[in-house]
Backbone bond lengths (Angstrom), bond angles and torsions (degrees), N, CA, C in turn:
res aa  C-N    CA-C-N  psi(-1)  N-CA   C-N-CA  omega(-1)  CA-C   N-CA-C  phi
1 M - - - 1.462 - - 1.524 109.53 -
2 R 1.299 115.57 139.27 1.461 121.43 -178.59 1.524 110.04 -82.33
3 S 1.328 115.94 150.48 1.462 120.69 -179.99 1.528 110.13 -75.86
4 E 1.334 115.15 163.86 1.466 120.21 177.96 1.521 110.04 -57.77
5 K 1.327 115.78 -43.57 1.464 120.74 -178.56 1.529 110.46 -60.68
6 D 1.329 117.32 -45.10 1.467 121.07 179.95 1.530 111.06 -61.64
7 L 1.327 116.62 -41.58 1.462 120.61 -179.81 1.528 111.10 -66.71
8 I 1.326 116.88 -40.10 1.464 120.55 178.54 1.522 110.31 -66.83
9 V 1.334 117.13 -42.61 1.467 121.07 177.64 1.526 110.17 -59.18
10 E 1.325 116.73 -44.47 1.464 120.00 179.48 1.527 111.23 -64.95
11 A 1.329 116.94 -40.21 1.468 120.48 178.34 1.527 110.41 -63.75
12 L 1.325 117.35 -40.94 1.465 120.66 178.20 1.524 110.73 -64.09
13 G 1.313 116.70 -39.02 1.457 120.83 178.93 1.514 113.16 -70.61
14 D 1.319 117.12 -26.20 1.459 123.18 -177.29 1.533 112.01 -97.08
15 L 1.316 116.31 1.48 1.465 121.85 -176.79 1.527 110.55 -61.02
16 Q 1.316 116.40 128.58 1.456 121.22 178.93 1.523 109.61 -96.35
17 K 1.316 116.60 160.29 1.458 121.77 -177.15 1.530 110.72 -56.13
18 G 1.330 115.69 127.01 1.453 121.06 177.57 1.518 114.85 77.76
19 E 1.324 117.75 5.26 1.460 121.56 -176.88 1.528 110.54 -92.45
20 T 1.314 116.52 148.39 1.464 120.77 177.46 1.522 109.91 -84.81
21 I 1.318 115.33 156.93 1.464 120.10 176.75 1.527 110.12 -63.88
22 E 1.327 116.77 -32.45 1.464 120.50 179.04 1.531 111.10 -59.90
23 R 1.313 115.44 -46.16 1.472 119.52 -179.00 1.531 111.14 -67.59
24 A 1.329 116.52 -43.61 1.467 120.18 179.94 1.525 110.86 -63.07
25 L 1.323 117.05 -42.63 1.460 120.40 179.29 1.526 110.64 -64.81
26 G 1.317 116.90 -41.32 1.463 120.51 177.49 1.517 111.64 -58.94
27 R 1.324 116.54 -41.52 1.463 120.96 179.16 1.534 110.89 -64.11
28 I 1.330 116.41 -43.88 1.465 120.88 -179.99 1.528 110.14 -63.87
29 L 1.318 117.09 -43.07 1.465 119.90 -179.59 1.525 111.50 -64.94
30 R 1.325 117.42 -39.67 1.470 120.11 176.74 1.528 110.37 -63.75
31 R 1.322 116.22 -37.53 1.467 121.02 179.00 1.529 111.08 -57.98
32 Y 1.332 116.05 -36.22 1.458 120.92 -179.02 1.526 113.09 -96.57
33 G 1.331 117.46 7.10 1.456 121.03 176.14 1.523 113.92 72.95
34 Q 1.325 116.81 24.51 1.460 120.55 179.54 1.527 110.22 -80.27
35 T 1.318 115.84 167.64 1.462 121.83 -175.61 1.525 111.60 -96.93
36 Y 1.323 114.21 166.70 1.460 120.63 175.41 1.527 110.14 -63.55
37 A 1.319 116.97 -33.76 1.471 120.88 177.68 1.526 110.48 -61.29
38 E 1.321 117.07 -38.75 1.470 121.24 177.34 1.531 110.06 -65.58
39 Y 1.341 116.43 -41.61 1.466 121.19 176.39 1.529 110.19 -58.52
40 L 1.326 116.54 -47.05 1.462 120.47 -179.52 1.522 111.59 -62.57
41 R 1.320 116.83 -39.75 1.463 121.32 -179.70 1.537 110.72 -63.52
42 I 1.325 116.91 -44.82 1.465 120.39 -179.51 1.524 110.75 -69.47
43 M 1.326 117.26 -42.93 1.467 119.53 179.74 1.523 111.22 -66.44
44 D 1.324 117.95 -29.46 1.460 120.74 175.38 1.526 110.10 -62.34
45 I 1.323 116.68 -40.69 1.467 121.07 177.27 1.526 109.86 -62.83
46 V 1.328 116.48 -47.12 1.469 121.36 -179.10 1.527 110.39 -62.64
47 R 1.316 116.95 -45.57 1.471 120.32 -178.38 1.522 111.95 -66.92
48 E 1.326 116.85 -34.18 1.464 120.50 177.07 1.528 110.27 -63.85
49 V 1.321 117.19 -43.77 1.469 121.33 177.33 1.525 109.73 -64.65
50 A 1.324 117.52 -42.75 1.465 121.50 179.38 1.520 111.10 -59.16
51 H 1.312 116.31 -43.28 1.464 120.74 179.94 1.526 111.02 -67.38
52 R 1.330 115.88 -45.59 1.462 120.89 -177.74 1.532 111.48 -64.67
53 E 1.334 117.13 -40.93 1.468 121.91 -176.75 1.532 112.75 -92.21
54 K 1.336 116.46 -5.86 1.462 122.66 -178.64 1.541 111.55 56.90
55 V 1.339 114.44 52.23 1.462 122.11 178.00 1.527 108.72 -129.93
56 T 1.325 116.15 174.09 1.466 120.13 177.85 1.528 110.05 -74.46
57 N 1.329 115.60 166.28 1.465 120.06 177.72 1.528 111.17 -61.82
58 L 1.333 117.19 -36.85 1.460 120.49 178.84 1.527 110.81 -64.42
59 E 1.323 116.39 -45.65 1.467 119.72 178.20 1.524 110.90 -64.42
60 A 1.322 116.80 -38.25 1.468 120.94 178.34 1.525 110.58 -64.72
61 A 1.324 117.29 -39.03 1.469 120.45 177.65 1.523 110.06 -62.05
62 R 1.317 116.75 -39.13 1.472 120.05 177.34 1.524 110.95 -65.02
63 I 1.324 117.25 -38.13 1.470 121.24 177.37 1.526 109.78 -63.64
64 V 1.329 116.76 -46.79 1.468 121.04 179.90 1.530 109.96 -62.13
65 A 1.323 117.10 -39.74 1.466 121.03 -178.78 1.525 111.58 -65.17
66 Q 1.320 117.04 -31.15 1.468 121.10 -179.07 1.518 112.39 -82.82
67 A 1.323 117.47 -19.45 1.472 121.19 -175.90 1.507 112.24 -68.48
């Protein structure tokens, strides 16, 4: 199983023009047969960072990917 960071990095790399990180991450998780619960768990991490740092979810995903 891939780590949250690896999945977020892949979603960021697969991000299409005008697409949200939520949609890209959902696509990556479906590709690997992951569950909606896993999606919620990872997005909770991203949203927590976004709230704490006062940035968008996309910027927060980039922060998590660099950590």
